[in-house]
C-alpha positions in Angstrom: -0.1 0.0 0.1 1.3 3.4 -0.8 2.1 6.1 1.8 -1.2 7.4 3.3 -1.9 11.0 3.2 -1.5 13.0 6.4 -4.6 14.0 8.6 -3.8 17.8 8.3 -5.5 18.2 5.1 -8.5 15.6 5.6 -11.1 18.2 5.8 -9.8 20.5 2.9 -9.0 18.1 0.1 -10.9 16.3 -2.7 -11.4 12.8 -3.3 -13.3 10.5 -5.5 -16.3 8.1 -4.6 -14.9 5.5 -6.9 -12.8 3.9 -4.5 -13.4 0.4 -3.2 -11.9 -2.9 -2.3 -11.6 -5.5 -5.3 -13.2 -8.9 -4.3 -10.5 -10.7 -6.1 -7.4 -8.6 -6.0 -7.5 -7.9 -2.4 -7.6 -11.5 -0.9 -4.8 -12.6 -3.1 -2.6 -9.4 -2.3 -3.2 -9.9 1.5 -2.6 -13.7 1.2 0.7 -13.0 -0.4 1.8 -10.1 1.9 0.6 -12.1 5.3 2.1 -15.6 4.3 5.0 -14.6 1.9 6.3 -11.1 1.7 6.1 -10.0 5.3 7.3 -13.1 7.0 10.0 -13.4 4.4 11.3 -9.8 4.9 11.0 -9.2 8.6 12.4 -11.1 11.6 9.8 -11.5 14.4 6.6 -9.8 14.4 4.9 -9.2 17.8 1.2 -7.8 18.0 -0.6 -7.1 21.1 -4.0 -5.7 21.7 -6.0 -7.1 18.7 -8.9 -7.6 21.3 -9.3 -3.9 21.4 -10.3 -3.9 17.7 -14.3 -3.4 17.6 -16.0 -5.4 15.0 -19.2 -3.7 14.7 -18.8 0.0 14.4 -16.8 2.6 12.4 -13.0 2.7 13.3 -10.3 5.2 12.7 -6.8 3.7 13.2 -4.4 6.4 14.3 -1.0 4.8 14.2 2.6 6.2 14.5 4.2 6.5 11.1 7.8 5.0 11.0 8.1 3.5 7.5 6.2 2.9 4.3 6.1 -0.5 5.5 3.3 0.6 8.1 0.5 0.3 5.5 1.3 -3.5 5.1 2.0 -4.1 8.6 -1.4 -2.6 9.6 -3.6 -4.9 7.7 -1.3 -7.8 8.8 -2.2 -6.8 12.4 -5.7 -5.8 12.0 -7.0 -6.6 8.4 -9.3 -9.1 7.1 -7.5 -12.2 8.4 -7.9 -10.8 11.9 -11.1 -8.7 11.9 -12.9 -9.9 8.7 -12.9 -6.3 7.6 -10.8 -4.4 5.1 -9.0 -1.3 5.8 -9.4 2.0 4.0 -6.4 4.3 3.3 -6.3 7.9 2.3 -3.6 8.5 -0.1 -2.3 11.5 -2.1 -3.9 11.8 -5.6 -0.5 11.6 -7.4 0.0 8.2 -5.9 -3.3 7.1 -7.9 -1.9 7.4 -11.3 -0.6 4.3 -13.6 -0.3 0.7 -12.4 0.3 1.7 -8.8 -2.9 3.9 -8.8 -4.9 1.0 -10.3 -3.4 -1.3 -7.6 -4.2 1.2 -4.6 -7.6 2.1 -5.9 -8.6 -1.5 -5.7 -6.8 -2.4 -2.3 -9.3 0.3 -0.5 -7.2 3.4 -1.0 -8.9 6.7 -2.1 -7.2 9.9 -3.2 -6.7 13.4 -1.7 -6.2 16.0 -4.3 -4.3 18.5 -2.3 -4.1 21.1 -5.5 -7.9 21.4 -5.7 -9.3 21.3 -2.3 -13.1 20.2 -2.0 -15.5 19.2 0.6 -15.8 15.9 -1.3 -13.1 14.2 0.9 -15.0 14.8 4.1 -18.2 13.6 2.5 -16.7 10.4 1.1 -15.1 9.6 4.5 -18.3 10.0 6.2 -19.9 7.7 3.9 -17.4 5.3 4.6 -17.9 5.5 8.4 -21.6 5.4 8.0 -21.0 1.9 6.5 -19.1 0.9 9.3 -15.6 0.8 7.5 -12.2 0.8 9.2 -10.1 4.0 8.1 -6.4 4.6 8.4 -5.1 8.1 9.0 -1.6 8.9 10.3 -2.0 11.6 12.7 1.6 12.8 12.7 1.4 13.5 9.1 4.8 12.3 7.8 7.3 9.5 8.4 9.6 9.9 11.3 12.5 7.6 12.1 13.5 8.8 15.5 10.9 6.9 17.5 9.4 9.8 19.0 5.8 10.8 18.8 5.6 14.0 17.0 2.9 16.8 17.3 -0.4 15.5 16.0 -2.3 17.2 13.2 -6.0 18.1 14.1 -7.6 16.9 11.0 -8.4 13.5 12.4 -10.1 14.9 15.4 -12.2 17.4 13.6 -13.0 14.5 10.8 -14.3 12.1 13.6 -16.2 14.9 15.4 -17.8 16.3 12.3 -19.0 12.7 11.2 -20.2 11.8 14.8 -22.1 15.2 15.1 -23.9 15.0 11.8 -24.9 11.4 12.0 -25.6 10.7 15.8 -25.4 7.1 16.7 -22.4 6.2 14.4 -20.4 5.3 17.5 -17.0 6.1 15.8 -14.0 4.8 17.7 -10.3 6.0 17.3 -7.8 3.4 18.1 -4.3 4.5 18.8 -1.4 2.2 17.5 2.1 2.2 17.9 4.4 0.7 15.4 7.8 0.2 16.2 11.1 -1.3 14.3 14.3 -2.6 15.5 16.0 -0.5 13.1 15.3 3.1 12.1 15.1 2.1 8.5 13.7 -1.3 8.3 15.6 -3.8 6.1 15.7 -7.7 5.8 15.4 -9.5 9.3 14.3 -6.2 11.1 11.8 -7.0 14.0 8.5 -5.3 14.4 6.2 -4.5 17.3 2.8 -3.5 16.9 0.7 -2.4 20.0 -3.1 -1.8 19.5 -4.5 0.3 22.5 -8.2 0.5 23.7 -10.2 2.7 21.5 -11.2 6.5 22.2 -14.9 7.0 22.2 -15.6 9.9 20.0 -19.0 10.4 21.7 -17.1 11.4 24.8 -16.1 14.6 22.9 -19.4 15.8 21.5 -20.5 19.2 22.8 -21.3 22.6 21.5 -17.7 23.7 21.2 -16.3 21.5 18.4 -13.0 23.3 18.2 -12.2 22.8 21.8 -13.3 19.3 21.8 -11.1 18.7 18.6 -8.1 20.0 20.7 -8.9 17.8 23.8 -9.3 14.8 21.6 -6.2 15.3 19.8 -4.4 16.0 23.0 -5.8 12.7 24.5 -4.8 10.8 21.4 -1.2 12.1 21.6 -1.0 11.0 25.3 -2.1 7.5 24.3 0.4 7.3 21.6 3.4 8.6 24.0 2.2 6.0 26.5 2.1 3.2 24.0 5.7 4.3 22.6 7.1 4.2 25.9 5.8 0.6 26.5 7.0 -0.5 23.2 10.7 0.9 24.0 11.5 -2.7 24.9 11.7 -3.3 21.0 15.6 -2.7 21.5 16.0 -5.7 23.6 14.8 -7.8 20.5 12.6 -10.2 22.7 9.6 -10.7 20.4 7.3 -13.6 20.4 6.6 -14.7 16.8 3.2 -14.4 15.6 2.3 -17.7 13.9 -0.1 -17.7 10.9 
């Protein structure tokens, strides 16, 4: 999967409603990734907290962003083989051209056009949440190799609050996820540690002051990611339990 677009422009960018999940390509790609590509490239892969993933409501995964591998690691940890649900990734529109774009659009990605902002992105994302989809938005924005949690962009909180406010009862949950590699730049044999935290209930942040609540939700998400990162600092010990497929 290509690098996902940052949360900073989620509510200001344009997308298309033609995105989807191919019923034939996606199972094949996930099978190859889960049983051949990832096990062959990485060393040990440790996953904790899978029991925290809801199965019957809209979900926004908010992972730390450490490598382009993240968008393959996440489906491995929480995708269809684990939850029976596919992930939907926001990607920049320039990554949706040619063969790469053909593949991305059929693997659940949908484009954001930062050159021509439009409300269509928000509308499409709300539609996905209304259907109970699982979205992935990287709240830090870019990729960081220093292992630290960087300031979060406010878009993910605004998006979740707008969707929940406009469609009461959706029950959107934001799931903080810490992804760490035993090497700053993953290479062959690198170990991976993924910790999935308990979800944040968006309904707990609904009131008349959306701007204030968006700041509070962003701060709470940042705090949870910081906690996860401290817990996962043990990755340097390289003491992982391998996940058996």
